C-alpha positions, -999 to 999 in steps of 0.1 A, spaced: 890 165 -337 888 155 -300 920 175 -292 907 205 -312 873 203 -295 888 203 -260 904 236 -266 874 252 -283 857 282 -266 824 299 -269 842 328 -285 856 305 -312 822 291 -320 806 325 -320 832 339 -343 829 310 -367 791 313 -367 792 351 -374 818 346 -401 798 319 -419 766 341 -418 785 371 -432 803 350 -458 771 337 -473 750 368 -466 725 350 -444 704 365 -416 688 341 -392 650 336 -398 628 342 -368 601 321 -384 624 291 -384 635 299 -348 671 300 -359 694 302 -329 727 286 -337 746 267 -309 778 284 -297 783 266 -264 810 239 -264 798 225 -230 763 220 -245 778 203 -276 797 179 -252 764 167 -237 751 158 -271 783 140 -280 784 120 -248 754 101 -260 768 92 -294 789 61 -302 809 51 -332 783 25 -343 753 50 -342 733 61 -372 722 96 -361 693 118 -373 699 155 -367 668 177 -371 678 212 -380 714 210 -389 717 248 -392 753 258 -399 767 223 -392 784 233 -360 770 203 -341 768 181 -372 806 180 -378 813 169 -342 786 142 -344 801 131 -378 835 127 -362 821 103 -337 791 85 -353 789 59 -381 765 81 -401 746 113 -398 715 123 -417 713 161 -414 679 176 -420 676 213 -428 645 231 -440 663 264 -449 676 262 -485 699 292 -478 719 271 -453 726 241 -476 756 257 -493 770 264 -459 765 228 -448 781 215 -479 812 236 -473 814 229 -435 808 192 -439 828 187 -471 855 165 -455 829 141 -439 818 113 -462 794 99 -436 770 128 -437 739 130 -458 723 165 -461 686 166 -469 669 199 -476 634 192 -463 608 201 -437 612 174 -411 575 172 -406 572 160 -442 600 135 -439 590 98 -440 606 78 -411 641 64 -418 662 38 -400 683 54 -372 697 47 -338 698 81 -322 681 115 -327 699 148 -320 683 182 -323 681 218 -311 644 218 -319 629 251 -333 608 266 -305 578 274 -327 571 239 -338 584 219 -308 550 201 -302 547 189 -337 583 176 -339 580 158 -305 548 141 -316 563 130 -348 594 117 -331 577 96 -304 549 83 -326 567 75 -358 604 68 -351 622 39 -336 653 50 -318 673 40 -287 678 76 -275 670 112 -285 690 141 -271 670 173 -276 675 210 -270 642 228 -262 628 259 -248 631 254 -210 595 260 -202 585 234 -229 610 209 -217 599 212 -181 564 204 -192 576 172 -209 594 161 -177 567 171 -153 552 150 -125 514 145 -119 501 172 -96 527 198 -107 519 231 -124 537 219 -156 518 186 -159 499 187 -192 487 169 -223 523 173 -236 536 155 -205 513 126 -211 522 124 -248 560 124 -241 559 101 -211 535 76 -226 563 67 -251 595 77 -233 614 82 -201 624 119 -199 656 129 -182 668 165 -178 705 168 -187 712 205 -185 698 240 -186 713 264 -211 714 302 -208 705 324 -238 743 330 -245 746 294 -255 731 304 -289 735 331 -315 713 351 -319 705 348 -282 669 337 -276 648 356 -250 644 326 -227 665 297 -212 668 264 -230 671 228 -217 686 196 -229 665 165 -224 672 128 -230 643 106 -243 646 69 -239 617 48 -254 596 28 -230 577 -5 -235 544 4 -250 513 4 -228 490 -25 -236 459 -4 -244 425 -19 -248 414 11 -268 426 26 -300 456 49 -293 439 77 -312 410 75 -288 432 75 -257 449 108 -268 416 123 -278 403 117 -243 435 131 -227 432 162 -249 396 167 -237 403 161 -201 433 185 -200 410 213 -214 397 212 -178 429 204 -159 420 221 -127 385 205 -124 377 172 -106 374 142 -129 338 135 -117 326 169 -128 344 167 -161 329 134 -169 294 146 -160 293 181 -174 320 186 -200 328 152 -216 292 149 -231 299 181 -251 326 162 -270 315 126 -269 280 114 -278 260 85 -265 280 73 -235 265 59 -203 276 83 -175 259 63 -147 275 30 -157 309 48 -161 308 63 -126 298 29 -111 328 13 -128 354 38 -115 373 41 -82 359 69 -61 394 80 -52 401 87 -88 368 105 -94 377 132 -69 411 139 -82 417 169 -104 427 162 -139 463 175 -135 468 150 -106 460 119 -127 489 96 -136 493 81 -170 481 46 -158 451 63 -143 444 81 -176 447 48 -195 422 32 -171 398 62 -175 400 60 -213 394 23 -213 363 26 -190 349 54 -212 354 31 -243 336 2 -226 306 24 -217 301 39 -252 268 32 -269 282 43 -302 318 39 -313 313 67 -339 318 89 -309 332 124 -314 309 153 -320 
């Protein structure tokens, strides 16, 4: 397989992809964001992060192009595919691999399973939901994910940048995010209208929160609704519209003035944690959200 892969070209993968679609009479579904990988260099990046002892979860196996190469290297692959039309194709393509389990299910409905690594070219239209499920529900040593470039840059953004957002906080609260490669549209068939990006997610030690995690992310969501405004103004004029019965005066007194005059998109995750904890401490009613 290794020798074969080293001689594989984009044209080979593209021809195989088109032949399979034609053979089974399948047209890619836009609603599933089906863009099948045909870039051998991109596949190599996914494979570089897989070892022979790994149990791998692949989200969106598609035509099995990436799956078969992972199976040739990993201990086991659980291949998730929502589109029932692709299951016969996967069964044929992966017939010779006895270490692959194919499951026809919506990943968002799948209960967490024991794995080591996660690999996926994530459907663009449900990227946020999949990322949230991965980081909150799964235990893994590394995830290698293909995403829409704009979405991936938001995940990897730094405080104060134009891409820094609630998504950034969600991703980096749980994981270190590394950019591995940008992919042009021709890396897929059909070609998407935008560039893609491959990210590596490595779980971090959890923050020692003094508030419920759900409360922290609710506060983050509210704050980033006003990402260009100063924190002091948001706490005084906008937060009361979402949270009832909290002591604004005491909250301001308890906070560092340097943080109060920062704009929301400039706040680091440790600063956001501190803000959420101080809001929690100054609540008069823990049944809080309006």
